[in-house]
N, C-alpha and C positions, 0 to 999 in steps of 0.2 A: 440266273441272270441270262438275259437275252437282249439282243441288239435290234433296233428297228430298222427294217427295210422290207419291202415285198420281194419274194424270191422271183417274180416274173419281172425282170428289171431290164432296162434299155437305158443307154448312158450317153451323156452329151457334155460339151465343154462349159468350164466356168469363166465368166459369170453365166449364171442361168435365169431364165425367166422367173419373176417373183414366186415363192413357194406360198401356196395357200394354206391356211389352218383354220379349224373350226373352234380352237380354244376360246373359251370366254374369258373376258378380263376380269379375273378373280379379285376380290378383297383379299386381304390378309388375315382373315379370320382365324387361321390356323394358329398363328403365333401367340396371342395374348394367353391362350389357356395351355400352354406348354408347362409342363412341370415333370419331374421324374421322382417317383416314390424310391426311397431306400430304406428297405426295411433294417432294423438293428440286429435282429437275430434270425438264424435259418429258418426257423419256423414261423416266422411272421407272414401272415396272409392278407394280401391287399385286393379289394375289387379291383377291376381293370378299367383303367383311365387311359385313353388315348394320350400321349403326349404333346400331339400336335393339333388335334381336331376337336372342335367345340361340340361336334355331334354325339360324342362317346359319353358313357355314364359318368356321373360326377360323384357318385357316392363311393365311400370306401369302408372297410371294415377290417378288424384284426381278430385273429383267433389262433389258438395253438394247433399243431398238426396232429390230426387224429392217430390213434395207435391202429386202426383198423379200417379197411374199406374193402369195396368189391373189386375194383380194377385199379391198378396203380399205372399211370402213363408217365413215363420218364422222359422229359423234354417237351418244351412248349414252343417249338418251331411249328413250321407248317404242317408237318407229318403228325406230331403230337397233337395239335389242335384238331386236325382232321378226325383224327382217331377217338378223341375226346368227343367230337361233334356226333360221331357215329354211335358211339355208347349212348350219349344222351338221348339220341332218337329212340332208342330201345328202353329208355328209363333204367339203364344200368348205373349203378352208383360207382364214382370213379374219384380219384384225386390225380391232379396234373401237378408233377415236380418240376420245377424250372431252376436251374442252377444260376441263372443270372437274375437281374432286377426287372425284367419286362419279358413279354411273349416275343416271339418272332424268330428266334434264333439268328441265322445269317441275314434275315429280313428285318432289319432295323434302321431306324432314322433318328438323327440328333439335330437339336437347335443350336447353331453356332453364329453369334453376332447378328441374329435375325433371319439367317438362312437355315433351310431345311437341308440337312445333308444325309443322304441315305449311305449307308454303310457299304460302300462299293457301288458300283454302276449296274443297277437293275432295272430292268425293262419288263413290264407285264404284257403279254399277248392275249387279247381278249378271246382268242379261238380255243384256248386251252380247254379242253373237254370237261375235265374234272372241275376245274375252277367255275366253268359255267353252271354246273349243277349246285356248287357249295356256296359260291360268293352272290352277294348282292351288289351288283356293279353300280347301280345308280348313285347310293350313298359315297361311294369311293370318288365320285366326281372325276373319272378318268381323263386325262388330258392327252391328246394324241400328237404323236410325231408325224412329220411329213413322211409319205410312204416312198423314201428314197434315202439317199446318202450322197454326201460330197466326198469324192476320194482324191486324195493329195498324192499326185505323181508328176514327175518331171518337172518340178517347181510350180505347179499351178493345181487347181482343183477341177474336177470332172464330175458332173451329176450322174447318179444312179437314180432312176425314176421308175416307178411302177406304172405301166401303160394303161393299165385298168382304172387307176386314180388320177394319174397326171399324162395324159396321153401326148399333149403337146410338147411337155418336156422330154418324154421318152422319144418322141419322133425325132426330135432334134439332136439326140445324142448318138445316133448310129454309128457314126464315123469316129467317135473318139476312141482313144487308145486302151481303154479298160475292157479289153477283150474284143473279139472279132464279131462280126455279123452271125457268122455260124455260132459262135457261143451264146449269143442272144436268142437265137432259134433253139438251141439246146436247154436253155433255162425254160423257155416256154413249154417244150415238151416234157420236161422234168416236172413242171408245175401240173401238166395234165396227168402225168403218171401217178403223182402221189394223191392228187384229188380223186382218183378212182380206186385207191386202196383204203381198206378199213384200218385204223388205228392199230388193232390187234394184229393184223398181218404185218403191218410196218414193224411193229416192236418185235416182232418174231421172225423176220425175214433173214434169209441167208445174209452174212455180213463181212464186210473188209473194212478197212480204214477208210476214213472219208476222202483223203487224197487219192487213195487207188480207185474208190469208186467214181470219183469226178473225173480221173483220167480215163477209166473204162468206158464212161459215157461219151467222151470225146472232147472235154472242155481243154482249151488251150493253156499254155503255161502262163500266158499274159493275164487271164482272167483269173486263174489260179492265184497267182502272186499278188495281183493287183486288187481283186476283190475277194475271193473267197477266203484267203488266208486271214486279212484283217478282220473281215465281217464274222465268219463262222470261227475263226480263231478267237475272236472276242466273245463269241457265245460259249465255246467249248473251254476257254482259256488255254488253248492248245494251238498255236499257229503253225505246228508241223501237220495239223489235221490228221492226227492218228486216231481221233475219236470214231466209234463206230458209226458205220453208214446208217445203221437203225435209227441212231439219233438225228443224224443229218436230215434223213427223210421225214421224221415226225416233226422237227422243227420247221423244215421247209413247208410241209402242209399248214401248220398253225399260222405261219406267216402269210401263206397264201389266202387264208381264210379270214383272219382278223386284223384288228388294229394294234399298233404298237403304242404303248401307253404308260404313264406314271401317275398315281394318284395324287389329287390336288394337294393333299396333306402329308405327302412321302410314302415311301413303299411300306413302311410300317403300319400304314392303314389296312392293309390286307390281313395281317395275322390280328391285329386288333379288333378288326370286325368279328372274325371267328371268336376271339375270346370273349367278347362283350357278350355274346349269346350263351355262355356257359353259365352254371350256378356260380353265384358270387363267392360261395365258400369251397370251390373245388380247385382253384389253382393257388399253389404257394410258390413264391419266389425265394431266391437265395437258398435253395434246398437242393444241394448237389448229391446226387446218389453215388455212392462208391461201390456196392456190391448188392447182389441178389442171391439168396439161399433158399433152399427147400427147407420149409419148417420141419418136415419128418419124412423118411424114406416112404417111397410109393405115395407121396402126396402131391397135389397140384397146388397147394397153399405155399406162398412164398413170402419171405421178409425182405424188404429192401431198406437197406442200412444207408444212412446219410453221412457224409463226412463228419458232421459234428457229433455222431454217435447215436443220434435218434434213429429209431426203427418204426417201420410201418408194415403191417401185415395185409396181404391181399387174399382175399377169398375166392376169387374167381380167375385171377391171372395178371401178368405184368406185360405191359407193351414198351418196349424200349425205343424211343424216338429221338436219338442223338446221333452225331456224326460218326462214322463207321470207326475210327480210331478209338473214340470214347466207349461206343458200343461194346468193343472188343474186351477192353478193361472192365467194364461193369458186368458182363457176362462170363467173365473167367470163372472156370468151375462148372459152368453149364453147358459148355459146349463140347460135342464129341469128337471133335478134332481141332487143331489149331486153325485159326483164320489167318489168311495172308493177305492183309491190305494191299491193293494193288497200287504200285507207285510209279512215277512220281504223282503225288496229288496235284490238283490245279489251284494255282495261287494267283493273286492279283494285287495291284495297288491302285488305289483311287486317290488322286489329289483334287481339291478344290480351291478355286480362286474367287474372290469378288471383284467387280469391275463397276465402274460407272456406267450407265446406260450407253452414254456416247462413245464408250470404248470397247463396246460389243459390237463386232465387225459386220453381223448379220442379224436380221431380225426373224428368221425362219425358224422353226422348230425342226432342224435337221441334224443327222449325225455327220460327223466327218471321221472319215477312215484314212489310215495311213497307208497308201498303196505304194509307197516309195521303197519299200525294203530296207529302210535305213532309220536309225534312231530308236529310241525307246516307247514314244507315245504309240498306242495302237489305235484308240479311238478317242473321241472327245465330243462334247456338245454344251451348248449353253442352255442350262437346265431351265432358267427363267424365260426362255424363248418357248418352252413347252408348257411349262406351269409357272405363271407369273408369281403364284403363291408361295414358290420356293425361295424368294427372296423378299427383302423390304422395297418399299417404293422406290423407284428410281435407281436401282442396283441390279446388276445382272450377276448370275452364278456361273462359273465355269466348272464343268466336270471333265477330268481328264483320266483314261484309264490305261494301264500298263499289264502285259501279261508276264507273270512270273512273281517271285517273291523278293527279289533284289535285295537278300538278306545283307550282302556285303557292301551295299551302298547306303550311306547315311542320309538322313532326312534332307539336310541343307544340300548336299551334293545332288540328290535327287530331283529336288525343287529347281535349283539351278540349271540342270540338264534339260528339264522339262520346258522351263521358260525360254531357254536358248533356242530349242527345236521349234517351238510354237512360234517364236519370233520370225523364224524362217517362213512360217505359213502366213501369218497375218500382219507381220511388221514388228520391229522392234519397238517403236514408240507406242504402240498400242498395248502389245503384251507386258511391256515393262511398267505399265501403269496398273496392273492388276495386282491385287493384294492376296497373298497366300493365306488360306484359313486353316485347313486341316489335310492330314494324309492319313488314309486307312489302308493298312497292310493286312491283307485277308490271306493267312497262311492256308487255310482250308477253304476255297471257294467252291470247289466242286470235287467230287471223286473221280478218279480216272476211269473213264468209260471206253477204253480201247479194247478192240477185240481180243479174246472172246467175252462176250456178255451175256447177261441174262436179265433183261429190263423188267421181267415180271417174276422176281424171285419169290419162292414160298417165303411168307413171313413167319412160319412156325419154327422155332428153335427146338421146343419139346412141349409136351402137353402143359397148357397154361403160360407158355413164354414166348413171346413174339417180338418180331423187330420190323421197323419202319424207317423211312428216309429216303432221299434221293439215290442213295447207292443201292438200294433194294429195287428201284424203278429206273426211270429216266432222269438225268441230272437236269431237271427243270422245276418250276413251281408246281406244274401239274404232276409230276412224278412224285413229288414229296405229299401232295395232298392225296393222290390216288393210293400209294402205299400206306398212309395212315388209316384210310378207309378200309383197305383190304385186310390190315392187321386186326383192326376191331372186328371185321366179319368173321375172320377165321376164329377168333376167341369166342364169338357169340355162337358160331355153328358147333365148336367143339363143346362148349358148356351145355348146348341144347342136346347133344347127341349123348353126353355123360349122363344127363338127367334121365334120357330115355332107357 
């Protein structure tokens, strides 16, 4: 997940000049085609059909799970889909086994009362280098955020604006309290620095925590607490900013180069685009892998066993593309040494509300950050201001994000607390009219990437067995995609060398 704002930002008081957007007035064509396949048994195979968009394939089929294939990819999130795409490019036979009822992993969307709800606040940055190679942006119909944010501090809003895209907004913001003029100069210098560094250099540079890195650069406590903590804390799900400075620099560079967007038909459109290009009989849902075993000693052939007892043999290898905790379980017995998953893992809670259009206080596609240091809300935005297709005609969709799991707080109490807090931002009469829709508690939103890190881990576990996922690379959409490709390429190289 990433949040929208340019890293070259200058700031001004609210109310601000009207924010412009290039978003088109979309029809609600995503909604009538929504449906969710639910296979009856674990080996039911279904052709891939987007739940939200009419552009995706409409055919479906069902078949039993084969007993043998070339490569088995476990997990149909972004990493698994990228691995499968790379295998397909070399005409290598594979099966993609997914434990849930659809592709995407954590990148999923639901339709609730006519609203598209992404499972957690997720933003797609168009400058992600791996995504640019793998995805076709045009069919995604990416809807842009305003290149800036509104920061709530001292009882009012202050705008953060990218001077490259919104010069007049940025110029009028120099004197506001979200950082000093020196801070804004340091942001500009940081932008120049990251834009002159190759990605590989950034991802392998000497590292410290982000908060220590920002202090070493010379940023003041005011901009650390009022901007960097809510903004990058929302990206890392880590408001203490203990995450590696390598990830900070990589995200900073992508934000400087790209637009911050969401697909018109929901964040799930990204994995669904990848899945739609795979062979129709290659993806199996509700097929949860439980273990991997070597068929015989000194063999590179593996058997993957599913929770329902079914088994599939791989003749070329296995790629494990699931979250780190799950990967450790599946790989038990195949690891030379115990793996310690870094804790705490990063968690988030996302709440959605519907609103009548006249109860949406702004019309701009802008992100709101909590720079006050108080309360539970970290950031929020009006999703239908960015993508009108996220809601039915005449309705607005409100997305509110919290950092942490809030395991000890019940749903009703959490909703009441959020409503009370946002009433202080926008007024009790307005917020009190919103209707609560749904809450997503994302226990594993991201791996912990505090130093020390290796953002380009070797995907090879042993001959014929590989791992991928954002915990193997950077905790971003791009990291997941790149790790999947690298795992598939490692398998291909090893198989080629073994033949030689």
